[in-house]
VEXSE-167108 format. One record per atom (N, C-alpha, C, O, CB): atom name; x, y, z. Coordinates in steps of 0.05 Angstrom, whole numbers. Glycine has a CB too. Layout:
# residues N
+-------+--------+--------+--------+
! atome !      u !      v !      w !
+-------+--------+--------+--------+
!    CA !      X !      Y !      Z !
...
+-------+--------+--------+--------+
//
This chain:
# residues 73
+-------+--------+--------+--------+
! atome !      u !      v !      w !
+-------+--------+--------+--------+
!     N !    124 !    309 !    -69 !
!    CA !    149 !    295 !    -59 !
!     C !    151 !    272 !    -62 !
!     O !    136 !    258 !    -49 !
!    CB !    153 !    297 !    -37 !
!     N !    175 !    257 !    -84 !
!    CA !    181 !    234 !    -85 !
!     C !    210 !    238 !    -76 !
!     O !    223 !    258 !    -73 !
!    CB !    174 !    221 !   -109 !
!     N !    217 !    209 !    -73 !
!    CA !    263 !    207 !    -60 !
!     C !    257 !    183 !    -71 !
!     O !    238 !    170 !    -80 !
!    CB !    283 !    207 !    -14 !
!     N !    292 !    180 !    -64 !
!    CA !    304 !    156 !    -64 !
!     C !    293 !    139 !    -29 !
!     O !    290 !    153 !     -8 !
!    CB !    341 !    164 !    -71 !
!     N !    292 !    117 !    -30 !
!    CA !    289 !    105 !     -3 !
!     C !    311 !    112 !     10 !
!     O !    306 !    116 !     34 !
!    CB !    285 !     76 !     -3 !
!     N !    344 !    118 !      3 !
!    CA !    359 !    120 !     27 !
!     C !    359 !    156 !     45 !
!     O !    371 !    166 !     64 !
!    CB !    392 !    110 !     15 !
!     N !    343 !    162 !     31 !
!    CA !    341 !    189 !     43 !
!     C !    304 !    195 !     56 !
!     O !    295 !    218 !     59 !
!    CB !    351 !    214 !     13 !
!     N !    292 !    174 !     62 !
!    CA !    266 !    176 !     81 !
!     C !    274 !    175 !    108 !
!     O !    254 !    177 !    123 !
!    CB !    244 !    152 !     77 !
!     N !    293 !    173 !    120 !
!    CA !    292 !    182 !    155 !
!     C !    300 !    218 !    144 !
!     O !    283 !    235 !    151 !
!    CB !    327 !    158 !    185 !
!     N !    313 !    224 !    136 !
!    CA !    320 !    248 !    128 !
!     C !    300 !    262 !    116 !
!     O !    305 !    284 !    124 !
!    CB !    339 !    248 !    113 !
!     N !    279 !    263 !    101 !
!    CA !    256 !    272 !     97 !
!     C !    233 !    270 !    115 !
!     O !    218 !    289 !    120 !
!    CB !    250 !    265 !     78 !
!     N !    231 !    245 !    126 !
!    CA !    215 !    251 !    149 !
!     C !    218 !    275 !    167 !
!     O !    204 !    295 !    171 !
!    CB !    218 !    230 !    163 !
!     N !    242 !    264 !    177 !
!    CA !    251 !    289 !    200 !
!     C !    241 !    322 !    186 !
!     O !    236 !    342 !    200 !
!    CB !    293 !    289 !    206 !
!     N !    239 !    321 !    164 !
!    CA !    251 !    350 !    156 !
!     C !    215 !    352 !    156 !
!     O !    208 !    374 !    147 !
!    CB !    276 !    356 !    121 !
!     N !    190 !    335 !    164 !
!    CA !    159 !    335 !    162 !
!     C !    160 !    329 !    190 !
!     O !    138 !    317 !    193 !
!    CB !    141 !    313 !    141 !
!     N !    171 !    330 !    212 !
!    CA !    167 !    327 !    237 !
!     C !    166 !    294 !    247 !
!     O !    161 !    287 !    270 !
!    CB !    142 !    343 !    242 !
!     N !    170 !    281 !    228 !
!    CA !    163 !    248 !    225 !
!     C !    186 !    239 !    234 !
!     O !    204 !    255 !    236 !
!    CB !    155 !    234 !    195 !
!     N !    189 !    211 !    240 !
!    CA !    210 !    193 !    247 !
!     C !    197 !    160 !    240 !
!     O !    177 !    152 !    228 !
!    CB !    219 !    199 !    281 !
!     N !    219 !    147 !    252 !
!    CA !    216 !    119 !    247 !
!     C !    219 !    103 !    272 !
!     O !    241 !     98 !    282 !
!    CB !    236 !    111 !    227 !
!     N !    194 !     92 !    284 !
!    CA !    197 !     76 !    305 !
!     C !    212 !     54 !    304 !
!     O !    223 !     45 !    284 !
!    CB !    176 !     69 !    313 !
!     N !    212 !     44 !    331 !
!    CA !    232 !      9 !    329 !
!     C !    218 !    -11 !    322 !
!     O !    228 !    -34 !    325 !
!    CB !    246 !     -5 !    356 !
!     N !    193 !     -9 !    312 !
!    CA !    185 !    -28 !    292 !
!     C !    183 !    -21 !    256 !
!     O !    172 !    -34 !    239 !
!    CB !    157 !    -35 !    303 !
!     N !    196 !      4 !    254 !
!    CA !    207 !      8 !    225 !
!     C !    172 !     27 !    214 !
!     O !    168 !     35 !    191 !
!    CB !    218 !    -32 !    205 !
!     N !    157 !     30 !    232 !
!    CA !    139 !     51 !    220 !
!     C !    139 !     78 !    231 !
!     O !    150 !     85 !    251 !
!    CB !    112 !     44 !    221 !
!     N !    120 !     97 !    209 !
!    CA !    130 !    128 !    212 !
!     C !    115 !    134 !    235 !
!     O !     97 !    119 !    241 !
!    CB !    125 !    149 !    187 !
!     N !    120 !    156 !    249 !
!    CA !    111 !    167 !    274 !
!     C !    110 !    196 !    273 !
!     O !    130 !    209 !    265 !
!    CB !    128 !    158 !    296 !
!     N !     92 !    204 !    280 !
!    CA !     94 !    237 !    281 !
!     C !    115 !    252 !    305 !
!     O !    134 !    239 !    314 !
!    CB !     61 !    247 !    290 !
!     N !    111 !    277 !    310 !
!    CA !    123 !    278 !    325 !
!     C !    118 !    279 !    360 !
!     O !    135 !    285 !    377 !
!    CB !    131 !    294 !    314 !
!     N !     97 !    272 !    364 !
!    CA !     82 !    259 !    389 !
!     C !     88 !    228 !    387 !
!     O !     75 !    219 !    406 !
!    CB !     48 !    264 !    388 !
!     N !     96 !    215 !    380 !
!    CA !     99 !    186 !    366 !
!     C !     84 !    172 !    367 !
!     O !     87 !    152 !    381 !
!    CB !    115 !    172 !    371 !
!     N !     63 !    176 !    354 !
!    CA !     37 !    168 !    341 !
!     C !     39 !    161 !    314 !
!     O !     43 !    178 !    297 !
!    CB !     16 !    189 !    343 !
!     N !     35 !    129 !    308 !
!    CA !     42 !    128 !    274 !
!     C !     21 !    138 !    267 !
!     O !      0 !    142 !    278 !
!    CB !     47 !    102 !    259 !
!     N !     32 !    144 !    239 !
!    CA !     22 !    160 !    212 !
!     C !      2 !    135 !    199 !
!     O !      4 !    111 !    204 !
!    CB !     54 !    170 !    188 !
!     N !    -16 !    147 !    186 !
!    CA !    -34 !    131 !    169 !
!     C !    -26 !    148 !    154 !
!     O !    -14 !    169 !    154 !
!    CB !    -63 !    125 !    174 !
!     N !    -45 !    123 !    125 !
!    CA !    -49 !    135 !     96 !
!     C !    -72 !    143 !     95 !
!     O !    -87 !    138 !    114 !
!    CB !    -45 !    117 !     73 !
!     N !    -82 !    161 !     71 !
!    CA !   -115 !    163 !     72 !
!     C !   -135 !    143 !     79 !
!     O !   -158 !    147 !     88 !
!    CB !   -123 !    168 !     48 !
!     N !   -124 !    122 !     73 !
!    CA !   -145 !     97 !     83 !
!     C !   -144 !     95 !    118 !
!     O !   -165 !     91 !    129 !
!    CB !   -133 !     60 !     68 !
!     N !   -127 !     97 !    130 !
!    CA !   -123 !    103 !    152 !
!     C !   -109 !     79 !    167 !
!     O !   -112 !     73 !    190 !
!    CB !   -145 !    112 !    161 !
!     N !    -90 !     63 !    141 !
!    CA !    -76 !     42 !    146 !
!     C !    -43 !     52 !    159 !
!     O !    -29 !     66 !    145 !
!    CB !    -77 !     26 !    119 !
!     N !    -33 !     44 !    182 !
!    CA !      3 !     49 !    183 !
!     C !     17 !     44 !    167 !
!     O !     16 !     22 !    157 !
!    CB !     18 !     38 !    200 !
!     N !     35 !     63 !    159 !
!    CA !     58 !     62 !    144 !
!     C !     84 !     55 !    151 !
!     O !     95 !     68 !    169 !
!    CB !     60 !     82 !    135 !
!     N !     97 !     35 !    138 !
!    CA !    126 !     29 !    148 !
!     C !    144 !     47 !    140 !
!     O !    132 !     54 !    120 !
!    CB !    136 !      4 !    141 !
!     N !    161 !     57 !    140 !
!    CA !    181 !     81 !    133 !
!     C !    186 !     67 !     99 !
!     O !    184 !     82 !     79 !
!    CB !    216 !     83 !    158 !
!     N !    193 !     35 !     96 !
!    CA !    207 !     22 !     72 !
!     C !    187 !     28 !     57 !
!     O !    192 !     26 !     33 !
!    CB !    217 !     -8 !     72 !
!     N !    161 !     35 !     63 !
!    CA !    134 !     40 !     41 !
!     C !    121 !     64 !     39 !
!     O !     98 !     66 !     32 !
!    CB !    111 !     22 !     45 !
!     N !    140 !     88 !     47 !
!    CA !    130 !    105 !     39 !
!     C !    138 !    117 !     18 !
!     O !    163 !    121 !     15 !
!    CB !    126 !    117 !     53 !
!     N !    120 !    124 !     -2 !
!    CA !    133 !    137 !    -35 !
!     C !    126 !    165 !    -36 !
!     O !    142 !    178 !    -48 !
!    CB !    116 !    123 !    -67 !
!     N !    103 !    181 !    -24 !
!    CA !    101 !    205 !    -27 !
!     C !     87 !    222 !     -9 !
!     O !     64 !    217 !     -3 !
!    CB !     93 !    208 !    -47 !
!     N !    103 !    245 !      3 !
!    CA !     87 !    256 !     11 !
!     C !     78 !    282 !      3 !
!     O !     93 !    298 !     -8 !
!    CB !     92 !    255 !     29 !
!     N !     49 !    286 !      8 !
!    CA !     31 !    305 !    -10 !
!     C !     45 !    332 !     -7 !
!     O !     51 !    338 !     16 !
!    CB !     -2 !    306 !      1 !
!     N !     51 !    349 !    -24 !
!    CA !     48 !    380 !    -16 !
!     C !     36 !    391 !     -2 !
!     O !     12 !    386 !     -3 !
!    CB !     43 !    392 !    -27 !
!     N !     44 !    407 !     13 !
!    CA !     26 !    430 !     25 !
!     C !     12 !    409 !     55 !
!     O !     -8 !    417 !     67 !
!    CB !     -3 !    444 !     -4 !
!     N !     21 !    392 !     60 !
!    CA !      8 !    376 !     81 !
!     C !     24 !    355 !     85 !
!     O !     46 !    353 !     75 !
!    CB !    -18 !    368 !     75 !
!     N !     13 !    335 !    101 !
!    CA !     29 !    320 !    121 !
!     C !     13 !    289 !    112 !
!     O !     12 !    269 !    126 !
!    CB !     26 !    334 !    159 !
!     N !      3 !    291 !     84 !
!    CA !    -11 !    266 !     81 !
!     C !     11 !    253 !     72 !
!     O !     26 !    264 !     56 !
!    CB !    -36 !    264 !     64 !
!     N !     16 !    223 !     83 !
!    CA !     31 !    205 !     73 !
!     C !     23 !    185 !     49 !
!     O !      1 !    176 !     54 !
!    CB !     38 !    194 !     94 !
!     N !     29 !    179 !     35 !
!    CA !     19 !    152 !     14 !
!     C !     40 !    132 !      8 !
!     O !     62 !    136 !     -1 !
!    CB !      9 !    163 !    -16 !
!     N !     27 !    108 !     15 !
!    CA !     53 !     84 !     16 !
!     C !     48 !     78 !    -20 !
!     O !     37 !     92 !    -36 !
!    CB !     46 !     47 !     43 !
!     N !     63 !     51 !    -25 !
!    CA !     65 !     49 !    -46 !
!     C !     57 !     25 !    -53 !
!     O !     69 !     11 !    -69 !
!    CB !     84 !     55 !    -51 !
!     N !     38 !     20 !    -44 !
!    CA !      8 !     14 !    -49 !
!     C !      0 !     20 !    -70 !
!     O !      1 !     44 !    -75 !
!    CB !     -8 !     24 !    -33 !
!     N !    -14 !     -4 !    -94 !
!    CA !    -27 !      3 !   -124 !
!     C !    -51 !     30 !   -110 !
!     O !    -51 !     54 !   -116 !
!    CB !    -47 !    -33 !   -144 !
!     N !    -65 !     18 !    -95 !
!    CA !    -91 !     28 !    -97 !
!     C !    -92 !     66 !    -81 !
!     O !   -108 !     85 !    -86 !
!    CB !   -112 !      0 !    -79 !
!     N !    -71 !     66 !    -63 !
!    CA !    -55 !     89 !    -51 !
!     C !    -48 !    112 !    -78 !
!     O !    -60 !    132 !    -82 !
!    CB !    -24 !     74 !    -37 !
!     N !    -32 !    105 !    -88 !
!    CA !    -23 !    123 !   -106 !
!     C !    -43 !    127 !   -127 !
!     O !    -42 !    147 !   -140 !
!    CB !      1 !    115 !   -117 !
!     N !    -66 !    106 !   -132 !
!    CA !    -82 !    122 !   -154 !
!     C !    -99 !    131 !   -144 !
!     O !   -116 !    139 !   -160 !
!    CB !    -94 !    110 !   -174 !
!     N !   -107 !    139 !   -115 !
!    CA !   -117 !    155 !   -103 !
!     C !   -101 !    184 !    -98 !
!     O !   -112 !    206 !    -98 !
!    CB !   -123 !    141 !    -83 !
!     N !    -80 !    181 !    -96 !
!    CA !    -63 !    209 !    -98 !
!     C !    -66 !    226 !   -120 !
!     O !    -71 !    250 !   -119 !
!    CB !    -35 !    204 !    -97 !
!     N !    -63 !    214 !   -142 !
!    CA !    -73 !    215 !   -168 !
!     C !    -90 !    228 !   -173 !
!     O !    -89 !    248 !   -187 !
!    CB !    -78 !    197 !   -177 !
!     N !   -113 !    215 !   -158 !
!    CA !   -142 !    222 !   -158 !
!     C !   -146 !    254 !   -142 !
!     O !   -159 !    273 !   -150 !
!    CB !   -159 !    194 !   -141 !
!     N !   -132 !    252 !   -121 !
!    CA !   -138 !    280 !   -110 !
!     C !   -115 !    298 !   -124 !
!     O !   -126 !    318 !   -133 !
!    CB !   -135 !    281 !    -75 !
!     N !    -91 !    298 !   -129 !
!    CA !    -78 !    308 !   -150 !
!     C !    -96 !    331 !   -173 !
!     O !    -93 !    355 !   -177 !
!    CB !    -68 !    281 !   -164 !
!     N !   -115 !    313 !   -186 !
!    CA !   -130 !    324 !   -211 !
!     C !   -151 !    336 !   -199 !
!     O !   -163 !    351 !   -213 !
!    CB !   -140 !    303 !   -233 !
!     N !   -161 !    334 !   -167 !
!    CA !   -188 !    356 !   -169 !
!     C !   -178 !    378 !   -153 !
!     O !   -192 !    398 !   -149 !
!    CB !   -221 !    344 !   -157 !
+-------+--------+--------+--------+
//
């Protein structure tokens, strides 16, 4: 799923996530979510939430390439 930046908070809520006071994405237990490389993601950098999962992908080029590779396999 991809979306416009102004929809980020609403989209995150639909996946049980929110934004903490420092701007990071957190899950329903308040823990910061990470991209597949284990890096915490700022809400402003969320680019993709993979279908059928809670894998968050930030807008870092390497993360996007890895997302495409996962989709191809």
